[in-house]
N, C-alpha and C positions, 0 to 999 in steps of 0.2 A: 230545378233543372231548366236549363236554357232552352227556349222554344226554337226549333230549327226555322231558318228563314223561309224554307220552301213550304212550311206548314201554314196554310192560310186559315187560321182559326178565327172564328167570329168573336169579337170582343164586345163586352157589354158597354154600351154607349153611356158615358157619364152625363149627368145633368149639367146644364149650363152653369149653375151655381158652383158645382164642384170644379168644373173646368176653370172658372175665374179664380177660385181659391187656389188651385194647383199652380196656375200661372203667377199669382201674386206671391205665393210662398217660394216658387222657383226664382223669381226676381229678387226676393228678399234674401234668399240663400246666395245668389250671385253677388249681391251687395255685401253680404257678410264675408264672402271669399275675398273680395277686393280689400275689405277692411283688414282681414287677417294677413294678407300679403303686405299691406301697408304697415301693420303693427310689427310683423317679423322683420321688416327692413328699416324700421324707424331708427333704431339705435345705430346701425352701420351708416345710415344716410342722414343722421341728424345734422351734420355740418352743412349738407346741401339744403335741408329745410330751413336752417338758420340763416344762411347767407343767400340762398336762392340764386345761385349762379353756377355756371359750368366752367370747368377748366379742361378743354379737349386735350391739351398737351401738358402734362404735369411739369415738364422741364422748361416750358416757355410760359412767361407771365401773361398769358392770354386768358381773359375772363369774359364769359358771355353772361350778362345779367338776365335774369328771368323775373322781371319786376311784376309780371302779371300774377305770379303765384303769391298767395297770402302767406303771412308769417304765422304758422300754426304751432310753433314751439311753445309759446306761452300757454296754449290750451292743452297740448298733449304732453308736455314735460311733467306736469303733476300726475298724470296717469301712470307714467313709468317711474315715478319717484325721483325725478331729476330736479335738482336745485342748482342755482348759480354757485360757482366755487368762490370761496371767500377771498383767496389770494388773487385770483384773476379779476374779481370785481374790484378789489382795492387797487389793483394795477390800472385798470381802465379809468377808475375815478380819479386817481392821481394824475394820469395823463391829461384828463379833461381839464383839471385845474392848471396844469402847466401850459396847456394850449391856450386857455383863456388869458393867462398872465402874459404870454408872449404876444398874443394878438392885441391886448390892451396896452402894451408898452409899459409894464410895471417896472419898478426899480430893479437894479442889478442884483441886490441882496435877495429879494424875494424870488427872482428867477433862478438864482444860483441854488437857493434852498430847495425849491421845487425840482430842479434838475437833479440835485444830489439824491433826493428822496426817490425820484424815478429810477436812477441808476441802482440804488440799493434794492428797490423792488425787482428790477430786472435780474440782478445777481441772485436774490432770494428765489426767484422763479426758476432760474437755471439750476440752482442747488437742490431745491425741493421737488421740482418737476411735478406740478399739480396735474399735469395731463395723464400721469400714470394711473390715476384713479378711474379714468374713463377709458383706459386702454388706447390712448392716442399719444404714446410717447414719441412717435414720429413727428408730431406737430411741433414739439419743442426743438427737434433737430432742424426743422424747416426755419423756425425763428432764428436759431443760432447761425445757420448758414447765411440767411439774408442779412443779419447784422454784420457778419464777417465780410461779406461781399461789399456792403455799403461803406464800411470803414476801411477796408483793405488790410485787416489784421487777422492773425491766426486765432486769437482768443475772443470768444463772444463777449465775455465780461469786459475786457478792455475796449472792445468795439462799442459797446453801449456807453461806456464812459466817454469815449471820444465823440460819439454822435450827439451827446447831450452836453458837451463841454461848451464854455463861453467862446473859446477860440473857434470852434467848429461852427457855431451858430452865427458868429460875426462874419465869417467868410462866405456863408451860404444863406440864402433866403429861407426864412422859416416856412414860407409857403411851399417850397419844394420839399423841405424836410418833413413838413406836416403831411404832405401827400404820400411820402414813403411810409411813414408810420401808420397812417390810416388805411392804406391799401395793401401793404406788405406784412405788417406786424400785428396790428390790433385785431383784424378779422380772425387771425389764427389764435390769438389769446382768448377771444370771445368764445371759441369752440370748447373750451374746457368747462367741465361741469362736475358736480358731485351727485352720486346716486345713493340713496339711503338703502339700508339693509333691513329686512324683516326679521321676525323672531326665529325663523328657520335658517338664518344665515345666508339667504339668497337676496338678490336685488329686488327692491320693491316693485310690484307690478299689479296695478288695479284693473287690468284688462278683463279679468274673469268676471268682475262685477258688471261691466258693460255688456259683455258677451251673454251672461246669464239673464240679465234683465231684458235686453232688446232682441236677442236672437235665439238663444237656446230655449227660452220659454215658448217662443213661436214654433220652433222645430219640434219640441216635445208635444205640443198640442196637435200639430199636423200629423205626427207619427201615430198618436192616439186615434185621431179621426180616420187615418188610413187603416188601422187595425179594425176599427168598428165597421168600415166599409167592407173589409175582407170577410168579417164574420157575418155580415148581412148576405154576402154572395155565397158563402160556404158556412152554413149554420153549424156543421159538425167540426169546424176548425177551432182548436183551443187557442187561448190567449198566447200561450208560449209559441205555438206554431205560427200564429199570426205575426208575432214579434220577430221570429226567425225569418219569415218571408221578407221582412223589411230590414234585414241585417245591414244592407248597404247604407241605411240612414244613421247607423250608430255613430260614425265619426262626427256627426253634427252635434252630438251630445257630449263628446269627450272634451275636457278642459285642457288637455295636452295634445301634442301632435296635431295641432289644428290645421296644418297644411294638408292632412289627409282628407279634408272636406272637399277637395277638388273632385273626388270620385262621386259622392252623392249629389253634389251641385251640378255636375255635368249630366248625370243621369236624370235629375229633375228637369233641367232645362231642355233636355232631349225629349222627355215624355210630354212636356208642355208644348212641344213643337216650336220652341223659341230658337233653337239652334239645331243644326243637322250634323251629327257626329259620325254618320255612317261612312263617309269617305275616310275619315281618320281611323275609325275602327277597322275598316278593311285594310288600310295600309299597315297598321300596327299588327293586325292578324297575319298579313302576308309576311312581314318581317320576322315574326315569331316562328311561323311555320318554316320559313326558309332556314332559320337558325337551328331548329330542332329536327327538321325532317331527315337530314343526313344521319345524325346520331340515332334517331328512332329507327330508320330503315336498317342501319347496320345491326342494331341490337335484335330486331325482329328476324333479319336474315340469319344471324348467327344462331339464335334460338331455334329457328326452324330447321336449319341444316344439322345442328348438333342433336336435336331431338330425333331427326330422321336417322342419323348415324347410330344413335343409341338403340333405336328400334331395329335397325338392320343387323346389328351385332348380337342380337338375342339368339340364344340356342333353341328357342321354342318354335322355330319356323316349321319344322315337320308336323308338330302337333297342331299348329294353327291351320296349316293347309289341310290336314285330315279333318279338321272341324268343319270345313266347307262342304263335306259330303252330306247328302240329304238326310241320312239316318243319324248324323251327328249334329245337325242344325237344331237350334232351339226355337220353337215357335212353329206351329203347323202352317200358318199363313205365309211364312217366308220360304218354305221348302221349294215351292214351284216357281219362285221368281226368276231364277236363271233359266229354267226350261221355258217359261213363258216369254222371256226376252229373246231366246233363240228362235222360238216359233214365230215371233213377231218380226225380227230382223232377218231371219233366214229367207223367207219368201220375198222380203223387200229387196235384199241384195242380189239373191240368185235369180229372181223372176223379173225384176224391173231394172235395177241399176246395171247389172252385168250385160244383159242383151243390148242395151243402148251403147255399149262400148265395142260392139262387133267390128266396125271398120278399123278402129284403132288397134284392137287385138289382132286382126288379120294382118295389118301392115307390120306390126311389131314382130309377130311370129314368122311372117314371110321373110323379113329382113334377117332375122336370127338364123333361119334355115339356110338362106343364101350364103351367109358368112361361114356357117359350118361346112357347107359344101365346098367352099373355096379352099378349106384346109385339107379336104380329102383328095388324094391323088386322082386326077381325072375329073374332079367335081366341077372344074371351071367350065367344062363344055356343056354342062347341064343348063338348059335355058332357064331364065329367071321366071318364066311363066309356070314352070313345073313347081318350083318352091312356093309360088303364090297360090297355085291351085291346091297344093298340099296344105298350106296354112289355112285356106278357106275351109277345107274339109275338116281339119282338126278343130278349128274354132267353132264351126257349125255343130260338130258332134258334142263338144264341151258345152255349148250354150243349150243344146237340146237336153243334155243331162242336167244342166243347171235349172232349166225350166221344170223338168220333171221332178227334181228334188224339191223345188219351191212349191209345186202343187201338192206334193205329198206332205210337206211340212205344214202347209196351210190347213190340211184336213184335221179334224178332231179325231185323233186315234189314240186310245189309251195305251195300246201296245207300243206304238211309236214313242209316246211320251215316256213310257217306262224304259224303253231301250235308250232313249236319249239321256234320261237321268242316270241310267247305269253307265253310259259312256263318260258322262261328266264326272261321276264318282270315281270311275277307274282312272280318269286323267289326274284327279287330285291325289289319289293313292300312289300312282306311279311317280308323280312329281315329288311327293314327300319321300318316297323310298329312294329316289335318285339323290335327293339332298342329304340323306342319311349315309351315303357312301363316304368313306374316309377322305377328308380333305376337300370334298366338293362344297359343302356349306361354308367352311371357313374361307376357302379361296374366293367364293362368290361374294361373301361379305366384305373381304378385304378389297376386292376390285371395285365394288359399288361404293364403299366408303371412301376409297381413294379418288374415285370420280367426283363424289360430292365434295371432298376436301379441295380438289382442284377448282371445282365450280365456285366454292366459297371464296377461295383466294382471288380468282379472276373477277368475281362480282364485286368484292370489296375494293379491288384495285381500280376498277372502272368507275366506282362511285366517287364523285367529288362534288364540290360546291357548284361548279359550273353546270353539272348535270341537274342538280336540284333547281337551280335558277331557270334552266331551260324548261323543266317541268312546270314551274310556277308561271312562266310566260305562256306556255301552252294552255294552262288552266285559265289564265286571264283571257286568252283569245276565245276559249270555248264558252266562258261564262259572261263575257262582255256583251251588253245589249247591242242589237243591230242598230246602226246609225239611221236616224230618221231621214237623212238625206238620200239614202239608197232607196230606189223605188221597189215596192214589193214585187215578188215574183208572180208573173201572170200564169195562172193554172192552164194546163193544156186544154184545148177545145175538145 
């Protein structure tokens, strides 16, 4: 169960060794999470790690080189079962030979043979599409489009034949053509690869070995140590319950869905006081409450009103009212509760509250008498002082009667208590009998249920998201800490 924030419980202070261990494991878990994110995105971003450059605008040949990044593909490709593709490797090797022959000024027959072989390899690459094995068929389309644009032809095969023909190379400098091939074509060809398949028919992936050896073993040891610490604090705690208390750490041991490790990693970093997630937790909590509050309030309101309507439509109201009588009540200690309440509040209202309202009652009664005299023929000639004096006399008499009644109610009189109890029982009996008259109960139930139905419709119509947001803003204002810039209030002298 989550401990409320307002409950300031005393926590057992961990030793310095355990604190260092928890921080080390939290940092190790954070490193593991970064590695998991890198591993998940390695295949989609392998072209970036291979070429180490950015293309902010794909439609514009603008390349931002990132030479400071190391080439990690030779180290990580074997982990993912990636090997160079034979066709693209042969294509790159053949172009290297052609490039060396053109730069060395070899004879025309050698250059023509190497050019023809390069054209044949380009045609074979277009026909067989080695990029489909790695899911990068769009790379081949980029190569074909760049060949067409360079040669000014509609066919990529004919474009490669023209770009490597002797007539084309005689008209243009090989240095310019070489720059085109090395910057526009060969980097795309180099992105092709072949990935092996394991015995289960899935792409080879040796990540689990690294994860198990370097990370999961440490996490398993830490979970075991945490369980031991829990059992030391609570000797009666079983191993199963200790493990269930650390359920949040279980994603650290799962070989699949490793992205779920973000939850235990954040929890460990927060417990180790390396990060502060309370503002983020509060923001997420506020968003969730804002989304669910409207639906929750509507459901609760509907259930409350519907339950009240069902209770009101019951035909057992006369029997329930009669059960309130003293001789029908269950439990001897509860029989005198209503009588005791009247004996407590009667003197309070009649002896203390009502006499303090004497000026207001006199003014109200005097004004009422004056208005009634105006409606009587000849009453307008009656002076206002007469109605005021009459009102003072009536109020004084009533207040005197009120004080006397309060004094008598305050006395401990068994006969008075019995009479009061008898009056209350008579009231319940007469009320039940009145409701049993034909049509009275049904009509009353219909009117009250109609009132509740209208209240339900009006309440749901007024509830909206803006109202919930206003409530959340008011809650923030009430729970927000007072700014330190405001001076504290000075207590009165």
